[in-house]
C-alpha positions in Angstrom: 0.0 0.0 0.0 1.3 3.4 -1.0 1.9 5.6 2.0 0.7 9.2 1.8 2.6 11.1 4.5 1.7 14.7 5.5 2.6 17.0 8.3 2.0 20.5 9.6 4.6 22.2 11.8 4.0 25.1 14.1 3.9 28.3 11.9 5.3 30.3 14.8 8.4 28.1 14.8 8.9 28.6 11.0 8.7 32.4 11.6 11.1 32.2 14.5 13.6 30.3 12.3 13.7 33.1 9.9 15.3 35.4 12.5 18.4 33.1 12.6 20.8 31.3 10.2 21.3 27.6 10.4 24.2 25.4 9.4 22.1 23.9 6.7 21.7 27.3 5.1 25.4 28.1 5.6 26.4 24.8 4.0 24.9 26.0 0.7 27.0 29.2 0.9 30.4 27.5 1.2 31.3 27.7 -2.5 29.8 31.2 -2.8 32.0 32.4 0.1 35.2 31.0 -1.6 34.3 32.8 -4.8 33.2 36.1 -3.2 35.2 39.3 -4.0 37.1 41.2 -1.3 34.3 43.8 -1.2 31.7 41.1 -0.7 33.6 39.4 2.1 33.9 42.8 3.8 30.2 43.5 3.4 30.9 46.5 1.3 29.2 44.9 -1.7 26.1 42.7 -1.5 26.5 39.2 -2.8 23.5 38.0 -4.9 23.4 34.6 -3.2 23.4 35.9 0.4 20.8 38.5 -0.7 18.7 35.6 -1.8 18.9 34.1 1.7 18.1 37.5 3.2 15.1 37.7 0.9 13.8 34.3 2.1 14.2 35.4 5.7 12.1 38.5 5.2 9.3 36.9 3.2 5.9 37.4 4.7 4.6 34.0 3.5 4.9 30.9 5.5 3.9 27.3 4.5 3.7 25.0 7.5 2.6 21.9 5.4 4.9 19.2 4.1 4.3 15.9 2.4 6.3 12.9 1.1 9.8 12.3 2.3 9.9 15.5 4.5 6.7 14.6 6.3 7.8 10.9 6.6 11.0 11.9 8.3 9.2 14.0 10.9 6.9 11.2 11.9 9.7 8.6 12.2 11.7 10.8 14.6 10.2 9.7 17.9 10.5 6.0 16.9 14.1 6.5 16.0 14.8 8.1 19.4 13.0 5.2 21.2 15.2 2.7 19.3 18.4 4.7 19.8 17.7 4.7 23.6 17.7 0.9 23.7 21.5 0.8 23.0 22.9 4.3 23.7 22.7 7.1 26.3 19.1 8.3 26.7 18.0 11.1 24.5 14.8 13.2 24.6 12.9 14.1 21.4 12.6 17.8 20.5 10.1 19.3 18.1 9.4 22.8 16.7 12.0 24.7 18.8 15.1 26.6 17.7 18.0 27.1 20.0 20.1 30.2 19.2 23.1 32.2 20.2 21.5 35.4 18.8 22.3 34.9 15.2 23.0 31.2 14.6 20.4 28.6 15.4 19.6 24.9 15.2 16.5 22.8 15.8 17.5 19.6 17.5 15.8 16.3 16.8 16.8 15.0 20.3 19.2 15.9 23.1 20.2 14.6 26.5 18.1 17.3 28.2 14.3 17.6 27.9 12.4 20.3 25.9 10.8 22.6 28.5 7.4 24.0 27.7 8.6 27.5 28.8 10.9 27.7 25.7 8.1 28.1 23.2 9.4 28.0 19.7 12.8 29.6 20.4 15.3 29.8 23.3 18.8 31.2 23.8 21.2 28.4 24.7 22.2 30.2 27.9 18.5 29.9 29.1 18.2 26.2 28.7 17.2 24.2 31.8 20.2 22.0 32.0 23.0 22.5 29.5 23.0 19.7 26.9 26.2 17.7 26.4 24.9 15.3 23.7 22.6 15.6 20.7 21.1 13.2 18.2 20.4 14.0 14.6 18.0 11.7 12.7 18.1 11.1 9.0 15.4 8.9 7.3 16.4 8.6 3.7 15.1 6.4 0.8 16.6 2.9 0.7 19.3 3.9 -1.8 20.4 7.0 0.0 20.1 5.2 3.4 22.6 2.5 2.5 24.8 5.1 0.7 25.0 7.0 4.0 25.6 3.8 6.0 28.7 2.9 3.9 30.2 6.4 3.7 33.2 7.0 6.0 32.2 9.2 8.9 34.9 11.7 7.9 33.1 12.3 4.6 29.4 12.4 5.7 27.9 15.8 4.8 25.7 15.7 7.9 28.9 16.6 9.9 28.4 20.2 9.1 24.9 20.3 10.6 26.1 18.7 13.8 29.0 21.2 13.9 26.4 24.0 13.6 24.7 22.8 16.8 28.1 22.8 18.6 28.9 26.2 17.3 25.6 27.5 18.9 25.8 25.6 22.1 29.3 25.4 23.7 28.3 22.7 26.2 27.6 20.1 23.5 30.6 17.7 23.5 29.4 14.8 21.4 26.9 14.2 18.7 25.2 11.0 17.4 23.8 10.6 13.9 21.3 7.8 13.2 20.3 6.8 9.7 16.8 5.3 10.3 14.7 3.4 7.8 12.2 0.9 9.2 11.4 -0.3 5.7 14.9 -1.7 5.2 16.8 -4.8 6.4 19.5 -2.5 7.6 17.0 -0.3 9.4 19.4 1.7 11.6 23.0 2.7 11.6 24.6 5.0 14.2 27.6 7.3 13.8 29.3 9.1 16.8 31.3 12.4 16.7 33.1 14.3 19.4 33.5 18.1 19.4 37.2 17.6 18.7 36.4 15.6 15.5 34.2 18.5 14.3 36.6 21.4 15.1 37.2 22.3 11.5 33.5 22.4 10.6 32.7 24.4 13.8 35.3 26.9 12.7 33.9 27.1 9.2 30.3 27.5 10.5 31.4 30.5 12.6 33.4 32.0 9.7 30.5 31.8 7.4 28.1 33.1 10.0 30.3 36.1 10.5 30.3 36.8 6.8 26.5 36.4 6.4 26.0 38.7 9.3 27.9 41.4 7.4 26.0 40.7 4.2 22.6 40.9 6.1 23.6 44.2 7.6 24.4 45.5 4.1 21.0 44.3 2.9 19.3 45.9 5.9 20.9 49.2 5.1 19.9 49.1 1.4 16.5 47.5 1.5 14.1 49.7 3.5 10.8 48.0 4.4 8.0 49.3 2.2 4.8 47.2 2.6 2.2 47.0 -0.2 -1.3 48.2 0.5 -2.7 44.8 -0.6 -1.6 41.5 0.8 -1.2 38.5 -1.5 -3.8 36.6 0.5 -6.4 39.3 -0.2 -5.5 39.4 -3.9 -5.7 35.6 -4.1 -9.1 35.7 -2.4 -10.3 38.1 -5.0 -8.9 35.9 -7.7 -10.8 32.8 -6.4 -14.0 34.8 -6.2 -13.5 36.0 -9.8 -12.8 32.4 -11.0 -15.9 31.2 -9.3 -18.0 33.9 -10.9 -16.6 32.9 -14.3 -17.3 29.3 -13.6 -20.9 29.9 -12.7 -21.4 32.1 -15.8 -20.0 29.4 -18.0 -22.3 26.8 -16.6 -25.3 28.9 -17.4 
C-alpha cells in the first residue's frame, strides 16, 4: 500500500527560524564564500546569493505543510529516538523549537536534556534548563540513500556540518550522534558518533560563514528599507478565487 505522508509544523516556529541562520543554510554558501570578492567578504558589496537568503528570511509568506519524504522523516523521529535509547545514552525528542546564540540557530531532533514548555518556539542556549552535552540527529532517507550513507566513511558524511552547527551555537555540547533510520529496510538503523574535537574544522567554518553572512545581512538591511504594499497577496488571491468562481458559474449557465 502506498503511504501518503503529510505533516503540519508550528507556523510560529517557522517564523522564528527566519530570524536566525542555520548550518544547513550556511552549508549551501560555502562555494559562494570561496568565490566572493574582497568587497563582498567585507560586506561593502552585497552578494546576490546571500541577498537571496536574506530575501527568504524576510518573506511574509509561511507554509507549514509538508508531504512525502519530509513529512515521513518527521513522523519517524520519535520512533528513531526510542530505538536509539535501547542501546545508547538516553535522548529526549525535541520538536518545533530553535536554539540560538542570537544569530546562529539549530533545531534539535533530540538531546540529553528535555524540551521545557517554557521555551516556546525559540530559546537562547544560555537559558536552557540544564546544558546539553549530547545531541542526536535523525536522517530517514530512501533505501538507496540510506545505504549510501551507512557505507560512507564518517569523515566524509555531509551531515557533519549540521552537527557542527549545533556545537557552534551551544558550547556545552561535547558529542553528537547521527542515526540513519529506515524501518522499511533490512539495515534499518545505523549510528555514527562524533566528538567536538572531531568536528573542530567544521565548527570553525560555520562560525566564519556566519560572521560573513551577518555582514551581508547588515548590508541588505541598510539598502533595502521595508515598504509594505497596500494589498496582501492573500487578499489578492481571495479576489482571484471569487472571480474564478463567478466565471465558472457564468460558463455553466
